[in-house]
C-alpha positions in Angstrom: 89.9 95.0 110.2 87.0 93.9 112.3 85.0 90.8 112.8 81.9 90.8 110.7 78.1 90.2 110.8 77.3 89.1 107.2 73.6 89.3 107.5 73.5 92.9 108.7 72.2 95.5 106.3 73.4 98.6 108.2 76.1 99.3 110.6 75.2 98.1 114.1 75.6 100.1 117.3 78.5 97.7 118.2 80.4 98.6 115.0 80.0 102.3 115.5 81.4 101.9 119.0 84.3 99.8 117.6 85.1 102.6 115.1 85.4 105.3 117.9 89.1 104.6 118.7 90.0 105.1 115.0 88.0 108.3 115.0 89.8 109.5 118.1 93.2 108.8 116.4 92.0 110.6 113.3 90.9 113.7 115.4 94.3 113.6 117.2 96.2 113.6 113.9 94.3 116.5 112.4 94.2 118.4 115.8 98.0 118.5 115.7 98.3 119.1 112.0 100.9 121.7 111.1 100.2 124.0 108.2 100.7 122.2 104.9 102.1 118.9 106.4 101.6 116.2 103.7 102.7 113.5 106.2 99.9 114.4 108.6 97.3 114.6 105.9 98.2 111.3 104.3 98.2 109.6 107.7 94.8 111.1 108.5 93.4 109.8 105.2 94.7 106.3 106.0 93.0 106.4 109.4 89.8 107.7 107.8 89.7 104.7 105.5 90.4 102.4 108.4 87.3 103.9 110.1 85.3 103.3 107.0 86.6 99.8 106.9 85.2 99.1 110.4 81.7 100.1 109.2 82.0 98.5 105.7 83.0 95.1 107.2 79.6 95.1 108.9 77.8 94.7 105.6 80.2 92.6 103.5 83.8 91.5 103.3 84.6 92.9 99.9 83.9 96.7 100.6 85.6 96.2 104.0 88.7 94.8 102.4 88.6 97.6 99.8 88.5 100.3 102.5 91.4 98.8 104.5 93.3 98.2 101.2 93.1 102.0 100.5 94.2 102.7 104.1 97.3 100.7 103.7 98.0 102.2 100.3 98.0 105.6 101.9 100.2 104.4 104.8 102.7 102.9 102.3 102.8 106.0 100.1 103.2 108.3 103.1 106.1 106.4 104.7 107.8 105.8 101.3 107.4 109.4 100.2 108.9 110.7 103.4 111.8 108.3 103.3 112.6 109.2 99.7 112.5 112.9 100.6 115.5 112.2 102.9 118.9 110.7 102.1 118.3 107.0 101.5 121.0 104.6 102.4 121.5 101.5 100.1 121.7 99.2 103.1 118.4 100.5 104.5 116.7 99.9 101.2 118.0 96.3 101.1 116.8 95.7 104.6 113.3 97.0 103.8 113.1 95.0 100.6 114.2 91.8 102.5 111.5 92.5 105.1 108.9 93.0 102.4 109.9 89.8 100.7 109.8 87.8 103.9 106.3 89.0 104.7 105.1 88.2 101.2 106.4 84.7 101.7 104.5 84.5 105.0 101.3 85.8 103.3 101.3 83.1 100.7 102.3 80.3 103.0 99.6 81.4 105.4 97.0 81.4 102.6 98.1 77.9 101.6 97.6 76.9 105.2 94.1 78.4 105.4 93.2 76.5 102.2 94.6 73.2 103.3 91.8 72.2 105.7 89.4 75.0 105.8 86.3 75.8 103.7 86.9 76.8 100.1 87.6 80.5 99.8 85.9 82.3 96.9 88.4 83.1 94.2 87.7 86.9 94.2 88.0 87.1 98.0 91.2 85.1 97.9 92.8 87.5 95.3 91.6 90.6 97.1 92.7 89.3 100.5 96.1 88.3 99.1 96.6 91.7 97.6 95.5 93.3 100.9 98.0 91.4 102.9 100.8 92.3 100.5 99.9 96.0 101.0 100.1 95.5 104.8 103.5 94.0 104.2 104.4 97.2 102.3 103.1 99.3 105.2 105.5 97.4 107.5 108.5 97.6 105.2 108.1 101.3 104.3 107.7 102.2 108.0 110.9 100.2 108.7 112.6 102.1 105.9 111.5 105.5 107.3 112.7 104.5 110.8 116.1 103.4 109.5 116.4 106.5 107.3 115.5 109.0 110.1 117.1 107.1 112.9 114.2 108.4 115.1 114.3 107.1 118.7 110.6 106.2 118.7 110.5 105.2 115.0 109.8 101.6 115.9 106.3 102.4 117.2 104.5 102.6 113.7 106.6 99.5 112.7 105.1 97.6 115.6 101.7 99.0 114.7 102.0 97.6 111.2 103.0 94.2 112.7 99.9 94.2 115.0 97.8 94.9 111.9 99.2 91.7 110.3 98.6 89.7 113.5 95.0 91.0 113.8 94.1 90.3 110.2 95.8 86.9 110.4 93.5 86.0 113.3 90.5 87.2 111.4 91.4 85.1 108.3 92.0 82.1 110.5 88.6 82.5 112.2 86.7 83.1 108.9 88.4 80.7 106.5 89.9 77.9 108.6 88.2 77.2 111.9 86.1 79.2 114.4 88.0 80.5 117.4 86.5 80.8 120.9 85.9 84.5 121.5 88.1 85.8 118.6 87.2 89.4 119.4 89.5 89.2 122.5 92.4 88.6 120.2 91.3 90.7 117.2 90.2 93.9 118.9 93.2 94.5 121.2 95.7 93.9 118.3 93.7 96.0 115.9 93.4 99.0 118.3 97.1 98.7 119.2 97.8 98.8 115.4 95.7 102.0 114.9 97.2 103.7 118.0 100.8 102.9 117.2 100.4 104.0 113.6 98.8 107.2 114.6 101.9 107.9 116.8 103.9 108.2 113.6 103.6 112.0 114.0 105.2 111.7 117.4 107.7 109.1 116.4 109.1 111.0 113.4 108.3 114.6 114.4 107.5 115.5 110.8 
């Protein structure tokens, strides 16, 4: 998710430039697409919505959150579907559920922190943002489940990518709803691009 310029009516040149790494990742996924691979297709769709989110955030937070929400929905469905198609181990399921629960606790504690001394967050934005962070948590947990299920050597890469997504968006929320940071883009952009890059490497990590 990107930093925003609320007064902009159309996507700026800077936003288009910021969306290029996501476009490159999308092209990479579809360039290597095996015939009929659902995993690649769903991953590509998730990256596509991330790219749309980059542009939508330029106009307003709500459509931006909506695009990234859809992206994480596709990430989650993709990782979960692939894990289910393999032989699931009960222990791995428990670990994934615990990780999801822990991240959900983090989300709601972090939101309470943002509300404690920052400006009042509009109710709709609060609910949409909370649901969005829960979906990122699901992306993390399902990527963990797929890694544990496959035992893939590089399966931790998309897991770290999902973690960087949480870090990047946590910084954005802090900057927008608690207090302004000095040069937040130097924290937001590297973590966001790392998230996109590592998630796109799912096709390399799992070899599906």
